[in-house]
N, C-alpha and C positions, 0 to 999 in steps of 0.2 A: 219867512223861509218857505220855499217851495217844497212840496212833498217829493219824495224820491220817485222819479218816473223812469220806468225801464227804457233803455235805448231801443229805438225802432230801427229796423233795417228798411230804409226808404226805397230800396231797389224793387222795382216791379217785376213780378214773376211773369214770364211770357207763357201763354197758353199755346199749345200746339194745335194746329188746325186738324179737325177730324174730317178728312176729305170724304169718307164714306157717308157720314151723316149729312154733310153739306150738299153733296150731289144728290142723295136720295131726297132730301128736303126740296131742293130746286126742281127735281123731277116731279115730285108730288104737287108742288105749287103750279108748275107748268101744265100738268094734265088737268088740274082743277080749273085753271083759268081757261083752258081750251074747252072744257065742258060747259063753262058759263057763257061762252060766245056762240053765236049762230054761224053756220049750221052745226048741229051736233055731230061730232066725229063718229066714224064707223068703228065699233069695237074691234073688228078684224084688223084694223090698221093701228089703233092705239095699243092693243095687246102686245104685239111684237116690239113696238117702240118702247113700251114700259119695261118689258123683259130685257131688251138690249140696253136701255139706260141703266137699269139696276146692275147688269153685268159690267158695264163700263165703270160704274161707281165702285163696284167691288174690286175691279182691277186697279183703279186709282187708289183705293184704300190700302191694298196690298203693296203696291209700289211705294206709296208714301211711308209705310211702316218699314219696308226694306231700306229705303234711302235714309230714313231717320236713324236707323241702327248703325250706320257707318260713321 
């Protein structure tokens, strides 16, 4: 006789994409790779790109949250 085994729900739960974290991570990796290659980038150019990228990631995160609530 087999022991009583509780029934499992085999449906997989889908995880929602965290767009803010994804885009910030990609930006971080991109800036890191850029600093590893020659020539070293000018901080006066990378700074605004970094701030703009974080702003775009924030807007994407907010839009994804608004669309998800519908």
